[in-house]
C-alpha positions in Angstrom: -10.1 -37.2 -9.5 -10.6 -37.5 -13.2 -8.3 -35.5 -15.4 -9.9 -32.6 -17.1 -9.5 -31.7 -20.8 -7.1 -28.9 -19.8 -4.8 -31.1 -18.0 -4.9 -34.0 -20.4 -3.1 -32.1 -23.2 -0.3 -30.8 -21.0 3.2 -32.1 -20.7 4.1 -32.4 -17.0 7.0 -30.4 -15.7 8.8 -31.7 -12.6 9.0 -29.8 -9.3 12.8 -29.1 -9.5 12.4 -27.6 -13.0 9.4 -25.5 -11.8 11.5 -24.1 -8.9 14.3 -23.2 -11.3 11.9 -21.5 -13.7 10.4 -19.6 -10.8 13.8 -18.4 -9.6 14.6 -17.2 -13.1 11.2 -15.5 -13.4 11.7 -13.6 -10.1 15.1 -12.2 -11.3 13.6 -11.1 -14.6 10.5 -9.7 -13.1 12.5 -7.6 -10.7 13.6 -5.5 -13.7 10.3 -5.6 -15.6 8.8 -2.5 -14.0 9.4 0.3 -11.6 12.8 1.9 -11.1 14.9 -0.5 -13.2 12.3 -1.3 -15.9 13.4 -3.2 -19.0 10.3 -3.2 -21.3 11.0 -6.7 -22.7 11.4 -8.3 -19.3 7.7 -8.7 -18.6 7.3 -10.7 -21.9 9.7 -13.3 -20.6 9.3 -13.2 -16.8 5.5 -13.6 -16.7 5.4 -16.7 -18.8 8.2 -18.3 -16.8 6.4 -17.5 -13.6 3.2 -19.1 -14.9 4.9 -22.3 -16.1 6.9 -22.6 -12.8 3.9 -22.1 -10.6 1.8 -24.6 -12.6 4.5 -27.2 -12.1 4.3 -27.0 -8.3 1.7 -28.5 -5.9 -0.8 -25.8 -5.0 0.4 -25.1 -1.4 4.1 -25.0 -2.4 3.2 -22.8 -5.4 1.4 -20.3 -3.2 4.1 -20.2 -0.5 7.0 -19.8 -2.9 5.0 -17.5 -5.1 4.0 -15.0 -2.5 7.5 -14.8 -1.0 9.1 -14.4 -4.5 6.7 -11.7 -5.5 7.3 -9.8 -2.3 11.0 -9.7 -3.1 10.3 -8.7 -6.8 8.2 -5.7 -5.8 10.6 -4.6 -3.1 13.3 -4.4 -5.8 10.9 -2.7 -8.2 9.9 -0.1 -5.7 13.3 0.7 -4.3 13.4 4.5 -4.0 10.1 4.8 -5.8 8.2 4.9 -2.6 9.5 8.1 -1.1 9.1 7.2 2.6 11.3 5.9 5.5 13.0 2.6 4.6 11.1 0.3 6.9 7.7 1.7 5.7 8.9 1.6 2.1 9.9 -2.1 2.5 6.5 -2.9 4.0 4.6 -1.1 1.3 6.7 -2.8 -1.4 6.0 -6.2 0.2 2.3 -5.4 0.3 2.4 -4.6 -3.4 4.1 -7.9 -4.0 1.3 -9.8 -2.3 -1.3 -8.0 -4.4 0.8 -8.5 -7.5 0.8 -12.3 -6.9 -3.0 -12.6 -6.7 -3.5 -13.0 -10.4 -0.8 -15.7 -10.6 -2.4 -17.4 -7.6 -5.8 -17.4 -9.3 -4.3 -18.8 -12.5 -2.6 -21.6 -10.5 -5.8 -22.6 -8.7 -8.5 -22.0 -11.3 -6.9 -22.7 -14.7 -6.4 -26.5 -14.3 -10.1 -27.0 -14.0 -10.8 -25.3 -17.4 -9.8 -25.9 -21.0 -9.4 -24.1 -24.3 -9.9 -20.4 -24.5 -11.5 -20.1 -21.1 -8.4 -21.6 -19.4 -6.2 -19.3 -21.5 -8.1 -16.2 -20.4 -7.9 -16.8 -16.6 -4.6 -15.0 -16.1 -5.3 -11.9 -18.2 -8.8 -11.5 -16.7 -7.4 -11.9 -13.2 -4.5 -9.4 -13.7 -6.7 -6.9 -15.4 -9.2 -7.1 -12.5 -6.6 -6.9 -9.8 -4.9 -3.9 -11.3 -8.3 -2.2 -11.8 -9.2 -2.7 -8.2 -5.8 -1.4 -7.0 -6.1 1.6 -9.2 -9.4 2.5 -7.5 -8.4 1.6 -3.9 -4.7 2.3 -3.6 -3.5 5.7 -2.3 -0.8 5.3 -5.0 -3.3 5.0 -7.8 -2.1 3.0 -10.8 1.5 3.0 -9.8 3.0 -0.5 -10.4 0.7 -1.4 -13.3 2.5 -3.7 -15.7 1.1 -1.6 -18.6 3.5 1.2 -17.7 6.4 -1.1 -18.6 5.4 -0.7 -22.2 5.8 3.1 -22.4 8.1 2.8 -25.5 5.7 0.6 -27.5 3.5 3.3 -29.1 1.6 0.9 -31.3 0.5 -1.1 -28.3 -0.3 2.1 -26.4 -2.9 3.2 -28.9 -5.1 0.6 -27.2 -5.3 3.1 -24.3 -7.6 5.3 -26.4 -10.2 2.6 -26.4 -9.8 0.5 -23.2 -7.7 2.7 -21.0 -4.8 1.3 -19.0 -6.5 -2.1 -18.6 -6.4 -3.1 -22.2 -2.7 -2.9 -22.3 -2.4 -4.9 -19.1 -4.8 -7.5 -20.6 -2.8 -7.9 -23.8 0.5 -8.3 -22.0 -1.0 -10.8 -19.6 -2.8 -12.7 -22.4 0.5 -13.1 -24.3 2.1 -14.5 -21.1 -0.7 -17.0 -20.6 -0.5 -18.0 -24.3 3.3 -18.6 -24.2 3.0 -20.6 -21.0 0.3 -22.8 -22.6 2.4 -23.4 -25.7 5.4 -24.3 -23.6 3.6 -27.2 -22.0 1.6 -28.6 -24.9 1.8 -32.4 -25.0 0.3 -32.6 -28.6 -0.1 -30.0 -31.3 -3.4 -30.0 -33.1 -6.0 -27.5 -34.3 -7.9 -28.0 -31.0 -4.9 -27.4 -28.7 -3.6 -24.4 -30.8 -7.0 -22.7 -31.0 -6.5 -20.5 -27.9 -3.2 -19.3 -29.2 -4.6 -18.5 -32.7 -7.5 -16.5 -31.1 -4.9 -14.5 -29.2 -2.6 -14.0 -32.2 -5.4 -12.7 -34.4 -6.6 -10.1 -31.8 -3.0 -9.1 -30.9 -2.0 -8.6 -34.6 -5.2 -6.5 -35.2 -4.4 -4.4 -32.1 -0.8 -3.7 -33.1 -1.7 -3.1 -36.7 -4.4 -0.6 -35.8 -1.9 1.0 -33.3 0.6 1.5 -36.1 -2.0 3.0 -38.5 -3.8 5.3 -36.0 -1.1 8.0 -35.6 -0.2 7.8 -39.3 -3.6 9.1 -40.2 -3.4 12.2 -38.0 -2.1 14.5 -40.7 0.0 17.6 -40.1 -1.8 19.8 -37.6 -0.9 23.5 -37.0 1.1 24.0 -33.8 1.7 26.6 -31.1 5.0 27.3 -29.3 4.9 26.4 -25.6 7.6 26.9 -22.9 7.9 24.8 -19.7 10.1 26.4 -17.0 11.6 25.0 -13.8 13.5 27.6 -11.8 17.1 26.9 -10.8 16.8 29.2 -7.7 14.4 26.6 -6.1 17.2 24.0 -5.7 17.5 23.1 -2.1 14.7 25.4 -0.9 14.3 24.5 2.8 10.5 23.8 2.6 10.2 21.8 5.8 11.9 24.6 7.8 9.6 27.2 6.2 6.3 25.7 7.4 4.9 24.9 10.8 6.1 26.6 14.0 9.6 26.9 12.7 8.6 30.0 10.7 6.8 32.6 12.6 7.1 36.4 12.5 10.7 37.6 11.8 12.0 34.0 11.4 10.2 33.9 8.1 12.4 36.7 6.6 15.2 34.5 5.3 12.7 32.2 3.6 10.8 35.2 2.1 14.1 36.5 0.7 14.9 33.1 -0.9 11.3 32.9 -2.3 11.7 36.3 -3.9 14.7 35.1 -5.8 12.7 32.2 -7.2 9.8 34.5 -8.1 12.0 36.9 -10.0 13.7 34.1 -11.9 10.3 32.7 -13.0 9.0 36.0 -14.2 12.3 36.8 -16.0 12.3 33.5 -17.8 8.7 33.7 -18.6 9.2 37.2 -20.2 12.2 35.8 -22.2 10.1 32.9 -23.6 7.2 35.2 -24.4 9.5 37.5 -26.4 10.9 34.4 -28.2 7.4 33.5 -29.4 5.9 31.2 -26.7 2.1 31.6 -26.5 1.6 29.5 -23.5 4.1 29.3 -20.6 4.0 26.6 -17.9 5.9 26.4 -14.6 6.9 23.2 -12.8 5.1 22.1 -9.7 5.6 24.3 -6.6 7.8 26.6 -8.7 6.3 29.8 -7.4 7.1 29.6 -3.8 5.3 32.3 -1.9 4.0 33.1 1.5 0.2 33.5 1.8 0.3 37.2 2.6 2.5 37.8 -0.5 0.4 35.6 -2.9 -1.9 38.4 -4.2 1.0 40.7 -5.1 3.0 37.9 -6.8 -0.1 36.7 -8.8 -0.6 40.3 -9.9 2.9 40.4 -11.3 2.1 37.3 -13.3 -1.1 38.8 -14.5 0.7 41.9 -15.6 3.2 39.9 -17.5 0.5 37.8 -19.3 -1.3 41.0 -20.2 1.8 42.8 -21.4 3.1 39.9 -23.6 -0.4 38.5 -24.6 0.4 35.0 -23.4 -1.4 32.4 -21.3 0.7 32.0 -18.1 0.2 28.8 -16.1 1.6 29.7 -12.6 2.3 26.7 -10.4 2.4 28.0 -6.8 3.6 26.6 -3.4 1.8 28.8 -0.9 3.2 28.7 2.6 1.3 29.8 5.7 3.5 30.5 8.8 2.4 28.2 11.6 0.5 25.8 9.3 2.0 22.3 8.7 0.6 22.0 5.1 1.0 24.1 2.0 -1.3 24.9 -0.9 -0.1 23.2 -4.1 -2.0 25.1 -6.8 -2.2 26.4 -10.3 -3.4 29.9 -11.3 -4.0 30.5 -15.0 -3.7 34.1 -16.3 -5.0 34.7 -19.8 -3.6 37.1 -22.5 -5.9 39.8 -21.1 -4.4 39.4 -17.6 -7.6 38.0 -16.2 -7.5 34.9 -14.0 -9.1 32.2 -16.1 -8.7 29.2 -13.7 -7.6 28.2 -10.2 -6.9 24.6 -9.3 -5.4 22.8 -6.2 -3.8 19.4 -6.5 -6.5 16.8 -5.9 -4.2 13.9 -5.1 -1.2 14.7 -2.9 1.4 12.0 -2.7 1.1 10.1 0.6 3.4 11.7 3.1 3.7 15.0 1.2 2.8 18.2 3.2 0.1 19.4 0.7 -3.5 20.3 1.3 -5.8 18.2 -1.0 -7.9 20.2 -3.4 -11.5 19.3 -4.5 -11.3 19.9 -8.3 -12.7 19.8 -10.8 -10.0 19.9 -13.4 -10.3 23.3 -15.2 -10.5 23.6 -19.0 -10.0 27.0 -20.6 -9.7 28.3 -24.2 -6.1 29.2 -25.2 -3.9 29.7 -28.2 -3.1 26.0 -28.1 -6.8 25.0 -28.0 -8.9 23.9 -25.0 -6.3 23.6 -22.2 -6.8 21.4 -19.1 -4.5 21.6 -16.1 -3.7 19.0 -13.4 -0.8 18.6 -11.1 1.8 15.7 -11.1 0.4 12.8 -9.0 -3.2 13.6 -10.2 -2.2 11.8 -13.4 -1.8 8.5 -11.7 -5.6 8.3 -11.3 -7.3 7.6 -14.6 -10.9 8.2 -13.3 -9.9 11.7 -12.2 -8.1 12.5 -15.5 -11.0 11.3 -17.6 -12.5 14.8 -17.0 -9.9 15.9 -19.6 -11.4 13.7 -22.3 -15.0 14.4 -21.3 -14.3 18.1 -21.5 -12.8 17.6 -25.0 -9.6 19.3 -24.0 -6.9 19.6 -26.7 -3.9 19.8 -24.4 -3.1 18.9 -20.8 -0.7 21.2 -19.0 1.0 19.5 -16.0 3.3 21.1 -13.4 5.2 18.2 -11.9 8.0 17.4 -9.4 9.8 14.1 -9.2 13.0 12.6 -7.8 15.8 10.6 -9.4 14.4 7.2 -8.5 11.2 7.8 -10.5 12.9 9.6 -13.4 11.9 9.1 -16.2 9.2 6.5 -15.1 6.7 9.0 -13.8 6.9 11.3 -16.8 6.4 8.3 -19.1 3.3 7.3 -17.0 1.8 10.7 -17.6 1.9 10.2 -21.4 -0.7 7.4 -20.9 -3.3 9.9 -19.7 -2.8 12.0 -22.8 -3.4 9.1 -25.1 -6.4 7.9 -23.1 -8.1 11.3 -23.4 -6.9 12.4 -26.8 -4.9 15.4 -25.6 -1.4 16.6 -26.2 0.7 16.7 -23.0 3.1 19.3 -21.7 4.8 18.3 -18.4 7.1 20.8 -16.7 9.1 18.8 -14.2 11.4 19.8 -11.3 13.9 17.0 -10.5 12.8 14.8 -13.4 12.0 14.7 -17.1 10.0 17.5 -18.7 8.2 16.1 -21.7 5.8 17.2 -24.5 3.9 14.7 -26.6 1.0 14.8 -29.1 -2.3 13.1 -28.5 -0.9 9.8 -29.8 2.0 9.8 -27.3 4.7 10.8 -29.9 7.4 12.9 -28.3 7.7 16.5 -29.4 10.2 17.7 -26.8 12.1 16.6 -23.7 14.4 18.2 -21.1 16.4 16.4 -18.4 16.4 18.5 -15.3 19.6 17.1 -14.0 21.7 17.8 -17.1 20.1 20.9 -18.6 21.8 24.2 -17.9 18.7 26.4 -18.4 15.9 24.0 -17.4 13.4 25.4 -20.0 11.8 23.1 -22.5 10.3 24.6 -25.7 8.0 22.6 -27.9 5.6 23.3 -30.8 2.3 21.6 -29.7 -0.6 20.7 -32.0 -3.5 23.1 -31.4 -6.2 20.4 -31.4 -6.6 17.0 -29.9 -8.6 13.9 -30.9 -11.7 12.3 -29.4 -11.3 8.9 -27.9 -13.6 6.0 -27.1 -12.1 5.7 -23.6 -13.1 9.3 -22.8 -16.7 8.3 -23.7 -17.0 4.8 -22.1 -14.4 5.1 -19.3 -13.4 1.8 -17.6 -16.0 -0.3 -19.4 -13.3 -2.8 -20.5 -12.1 -3.2 -17.0 -15.6 -3.9 -15.7 -16.1 -6.5 -18.4 -12.8 -8.1 -17.3 -14.2 -8.3 -13.7 -17.4 -9.9 -15.1 -15.3 -12.3 -17.2 -13.2 -13.3 -14.2 -16.3 -14.1 -12.2 -17.5 -16.2 -15.1 -14.4 -18.4 -15.4 -14.4 -18.8 -11.6 -18.0 -20.0 -11.6 -17.1 -22.3 -14.5 -14.2 -23.8 -12.6 -16.3 -24.4 -9.5 -18.9 -26.2 -11.6 -16.2 -28.3 -13.2 -14.9 -29.2 -9.8 -18.3 -30.2 -8.6 -18.9 -32.2 -11.7 -15.8 -34.3 -11.1 -16.3 -34.7 -7.4 -16.9 -38.3 -6.3 -20.6 -39.1 -5.5 -21.5 -39.6 -1.9 -24.1 -42.4 -1.2 
């Protein structure tokens, strides 16, 4: 078969070297995301993987690649998937297969193209695969390589235009460019053109990302408190639902729940007296039985009315005999009236929560227009775009994590704030409580495991910013899907053009 322009300018790399590069890439990629994430690892691991795979024959590349990526994702997801070990391993391996798809497309399609088109195969493929997974997976966008860049605020400003997918695209485009440069056989204006195109766009994106927050000025702020009750530690939730808790057998759980309720109201009163205008509880903080819910909510309403605060009550409502609980938020305004009710739309797979139906409520408060969603909801950008479309100024999030996703899950939540132009306040049980402005800059944090009081206080800007992403949604991702289809068609035509004639 004749050599295409893409292959003619490449320096060949032997199979042994390719295997060594792949082995190194798998080790580095294991710590590029998930539980053990090192932000810089993806910048090195992805180019090494691309070069290594391109050096191997197609069948060997696919076999070694899929096995290696299964191992990579099993390491990345260790403890992150909170299910029984065999099922967690299976799901981790499945994520690995999906994670390898973009690399496989690059290996099979790229050699038949040249120039910028060849350079774009990997970023288009990875953007498209992650977009599809974000729509189809019950875990939403968990595992996206964009989340590995949570500390790069300049890069993250891209979220306000493209959503998650623009960050993924830029990270993957850099990997493809570095892999191309590593195998150039000759250096000329023609062979460097794809790298120069990337460099120009990347520099503009980072430069704009540096300037965007700098132009935000100094907004007025409002004091907000985020509370996680200590009395909820070790609450025997499983024993308190289903047939284990009927009639008089519920009494011990009801007594324990009353301690949690009293602590929440006491701390809320204390923070109101200290000047907080909005008070948020962590996910499931207000544990209460269904029959006792009205009385407890009334106590919250009375406190909000007495102290003239907005009280965001996160409740875990248990019904004796029922296997699932209500995971909800009830918002009481400064006049004591109930301004919003919301049930978690996206329960974590395996959690005993009843799914709600939305929509995400937005209500006027002292801190501006306030939206409320619950923990895992934020892993689904299409759901959370309601926040941007509603022009919310702040997003209040009751959350509950575990050590293996701390602080990963809190850092993921910040992405939704930047996408939708809203400040974020996340009150987290068993994890990192965090407050940021609409640009993702941290205003306050609190570590659940080391804090004595478990109350985070932060002064939050009282207005957000409008974003292009809130207006156009996942347009960039859809363009990436169209672009991928285009390069695949171009590669097929190239193959047909070079196929021997049959007489």
